[in-house]
C-alpha positions in Angstrom: 91.6 109.8 107.8 88.2 109.8 106.1 84.5 109.3 107.1 83.1 107.2 104.3 80.8 110.0 103.1 81.5 110.4 99.4 81.8 114.0 98.2 81.5 113.4 94.5 81.6 111.0 91.7 84.8 111.5 89.7 85.8 110.1 86.3 89.1 108.3 85.4 90.6 110.3 82.6 93.7 108.3 81.9 95.6 105.3 83.3 99.4 105.4 82.7 101.5 102.3 83.5 104.5 102.9 85.7 107.5 100.7 86.5 106.0 99.8 89.9 102.3 100.7 89.5 100.1 103.1 87.6 99.4 106.9 87.5 95.8 107.9 87.4 94.4 111.2 86.2 91.0 111.8 87.7 88.5 114.6 87.2 86.9 115.8 90.4 86.1 119.5 90.5 84.8 119.4 94.1 87.7 117.6 95.7 90.2 119.7 93.7 88.9 123.0 94.9 91.5 123.2 97.7 93.6 120.2 96.9 97.4 120.5 96.5 100.4 118.4 96.1 100.8 115.9 99.0 97.1 116.0 100.1 95.2 112.7 100.5 92.1 111.8 98.5 90.2 108.5 98.9 89.5 107.0 95.5 86.9 104.1 95.8 88.1 103.9 99.4 91.8 103.8 98.7 93.8 106.6 100.3 96.0 108.1 97.6 98.4 111.1 97.5 97.9 114.0 95.1 100.8 114.5 92.8 99.4 117.4 90.6 96.2 119.3 90.1 95.0 121.2 87.1 91.7 122.3 85.7 89.5 120.4 88.1 91.5 117.2 87.7 94.3 115.6 89.8 96.9 112.8 89.4 97.9 110.1 91.8 100.4 107.3 91.7 99.2 103.8 92.7 101.9 101.4 93.7 101.8 97.7 92.9 101.0 96.6 96.5 97.8 98.8 96.4 96.9 97.5 92.9 97.3 93.9 94.2 95.0 94.5 97.2 92.3 96.6 95.6 90.0 96.8 92.6 92.1 99.6 91.2 94.1 97.0 89.3 91.1 96.8 86.9 90.3 100.5 86.6 90.0 102.0 83.1 89.5 105.4 81.5 85.9 106.5 81.6 85.0 104.7 84.8 83.3 106.6 87.7 84.9 106.6 91.1 83.9 107.7 94.6 86.0 110.6 95.9 86.4 112.0 99.4 89.0 114.4 100.8 90.6 113.8 104.1 88.5 114.9 107.0 89.3 118.1 108.9 89.4 118.3 112.7 86.3 119.9 114.1 84.0 118.6 111.3 81.1 116.2 112.0 81.9 112.5 111.6 78.9 111.6 109.5 80.1 108.0 108.8 82.8 106.2 110.8 86.6 106.3 111.1 88.0 105.2 107.7 91.7 105.0 107.0 91.6 104.4 103.3 93.8 101.3 103.9 91.9 98.6 101.9 91.9 95.1 103.6 90.8 93.3 100.4 88.0 93.0 97.9 84.5 91.6 97.9 82.2 90.6 95.0 78.7 91.9 94.7 76.4 88.9 94.8 72.8 90.1 94.4 70.0 92.4 95.8 67.1 90.7 97.4 64.0 92.5 96.1 61.9 91.4 99.1 64.2 92.8 101.8 66.1 95.4 99.7 69.4 94.1 101.1 72.5 93.9 98.8 74.8 91.0 99.5 78.6 90.7 99.0 80.9 87.7 99.1 84.2 88.4 100.9 87.2 86.4 102.0 86.4 84.3 105.1 89.4 85.7 107.1 87.7 89.2 107.1 84.3 88.0 108.3 85.1 87.9 112.0 85.7 91.7 112.0 82.1 92.3 111.1 79.2 92.5 113.5 75.5 93.2 112.8 74.8 97.0 113.0 78.6 97.6 112.9 80.3 99.6 110.2 82.1 98.5 107.0 83.5 100.5 104.1 82.6 99.4 100.6 84.3 101.3 97.8 84.9 104.2 100.2 81.2 104.3 101.3 80.5 104.0 105.1 77.7 101.4 105.4 76.0 99.5 108.3 76.1 95.7 108.3 72.6 94.2 108.3 73.4 90.5 108.0 76.5 88.2 108.2 77.0 84.6 107.1 80.3 82.9 107.9 81.9 80.5 105.4 84.4 80.6 102.5 83.5 82.9 101.0 81.7 84.6 103.8 78.8 86.9 103.0 77.4 90.2 104.4 74.5 92.3 103.5 73.8 96.1 103.6 70.8 98.3 102.9 71.5 100.9 100.2 69.3 104.0 100.5 68.3 105.8 97.2 70.7 108.7 98.0 73.7 106.3 98.3 72.7 104.6 95.0 72.4 107.9 93.3 75.5 109.7 94.6 78.0 106.8 94.6 79.2 104.1 92.3 77.2 101.5 94.3 74.1 102.4 92.4 76.0 101.5 89.2 77.4 98.1 90.3 76.1 94.8 89.0 76.4 91.2 90.2 80.0 90.0 89.9 81.6 93.4 90.2 84.6 93.7 92.6 84.5 96.3 95.3 87.1 97.5 97.9 86.6 96.5 101.5 87.9 98.1 104.7 86.8 96.6 108.0 86.6 98.6 111.2 90.1 99.5 112.3 89.0 99.4 116.0 88.1 95.7 115.6 91.6 95.0 114.2 93.2 96.8 117.2 91.1 94.9 119.7 91.9 91.6 118.1 95.7 92.3 118.3 95.5 93.6 121.9 93.3 90.6 122.9 95.7 88.1 121.3 98.7 89.6 123.2 96.7 89.4 126.4 95.7 85.8 125.9 99.3 84.9 125.0 100.3 86.4 128.4 97.8 84.1 130.1 99.2 81.1 128.3 102.6 81.8 129.8 101.2 82.0 133.3 101.1 85.8 133.6 97.7 86.8 134.8 96.2 90.1 133.8 95.5 92.7 136.4 94.0 96.1 136.4 96.4 99.0 136.4 96.1 102.2 138.4 94.6 103.9 135.3 91.9 101.2 134.9 93.8 99.6 131.9 94.9 96.1 131.7 98.5 95.2 132.2 100.4 92.0 132.6 101.4 91.0 136.2 105.1 90.7 136.9 
């Protein structure tokens, strides 16, 4: 579990092809201070498991499914990446709940100089998870949605403050660049729970309130 508050900009040192994915070696002196084998580190918003650490760098294996769903399939040596260690219980949640499970990718469209908003095109099937003033994770960065436009592709806009541009890869992105997207997991859970409830209604089973205030299907 992460918060979307990037701890440091790391650098891809090597990309080694594997039979079912790739092995990345990434320099990150901050996140490796207490990292060990088996720990989780988000790399551009993708939760990856540490294999080894040495001299301020760590290695991770990225399976083909993750490569297919994320922008890591295009990663190359020398590129900068956003890094964040898994959150610890008791710490402040500065961003929002981030799983590191990328839902897909979006493409940076442009930045409106008049409004200061940066726009991204994303697959239409993800747009309904977004709400104005809600949260979205872009390359591992927790951001607030400013505007949404439905369509195929759909479009959303965010305001990037100077600190975010300076301390993350988003300040180095250009129009046409691909970024990782994770929508709010709470929205996905609500959608699934609502779908099951509506399906129950369709079968003539009205919903009633349970003793604990929750919704259950009448029997």
